[in-house]
C-alpha positions, 0 to 999 in steps of 0.5 A: 476474486471478490476484491477489485482494487485498493485505495492508497493514501500517502501522507507526510509523517506525523510530528515527532512524539505526537500520537494523537493523529494515529490514535484518532485514525485507528480508533475513529476514522478507519473503523467508520470506513466499514460503513461503506459496503464495498470496503473490505479491509483497512490497514495503515503502515508507518515509516519513521526513525530507522525506516526512513534511512532504510529506503531503497528509493525515495523520489522527490514527489513521494520522498516525504511518505510517512504514512500509508493507508490502504483500503481494499474494496470490491464491487460496486467500484465506482459507488464505493469510491464515491461513498468513500469521498462522501463519508470523508466530507460528512465526517469532517462536517460533523467535526470527526476529522479534527487532524489532517496530515499533508496528502501526497497522493490518493489513488484508486488502483486495480488489483493486478496480481497476488502471490504468497510464499509457500511458507505462509501456508495460505492462499494468495487471496488472503495474504493481506488478512494474515498478521504481518510486521509491515510491508515493503512498498514499491511505487513505480512509474511505467513507460510506454510499453510495460507488457513484457515487464509485467509478464516477467514480474509475474513469471520470474520476479515475484516467485523469486521474491516469495522464496526470500526469508521474511516475505509472506506474499505480495499484492500488485496494483495498477492505475486504471482509467476504467473507473470514473469516481466523481471527486477530484481527490483521486490521482489519475497518474499511471503507476504500479504499487506493490505491497510486499507483506513481511512477517519478519523484521521489515528493516532487515528483510528490506536490506536482504531483498534490495538487490533483487528488487532493483532488478525490476528496473534493469530494462528501463520499462518502469522507473521507481518512485518510492521503495521502502519499508513501513511498519505495521501500525499495531505491534505483533505481540502475540509471540516473541 
């Protein structure tokens, strides 16, 4: 697969009724990232209003998540990550970074596994490129021995999740020390981040799959840090 990993940026919510930050990011900042040859796709998801109350897990460190930006990247990995931080600094110096939200965490994570629901009719490798209404974001902290848990996730849990109405697919990422970007902005924490792509209402779908998702922590191999729905930044208006 040509996509090697994902950049995840978790930030606090924008002030209520203030759309200037989201407008700037959609129309200015996100498109500029495609200057970088290794950036393949950029997406933003938002948690506000009912989405905050619908969270399954909201830990202390990531409890203030209001915005999640995800950039998918390919080789050359280290150069792409260095270019990413350099471009951000250059845009800021040029006055093109006028609005900043408090950063909770920025991570560069390796792609571990991807799956698609049979109903989606597309390959797992293209699920992020398919229109979706939002995601269920799962952030987990691994223990000392999670290899058996990862095998179970791949063989049992994710296939069961794909049978759930409203779930189109999922991509799972893990922290790695194999990459060495030069900037200190990157979090070095060991984590798993799973994006479950939803093609039905994220709120009702999250409620429907919550019990299944909670089985991920039954053995204690990992601990959840954040689990909750986020809506797509651009509304799905092509059909009712």
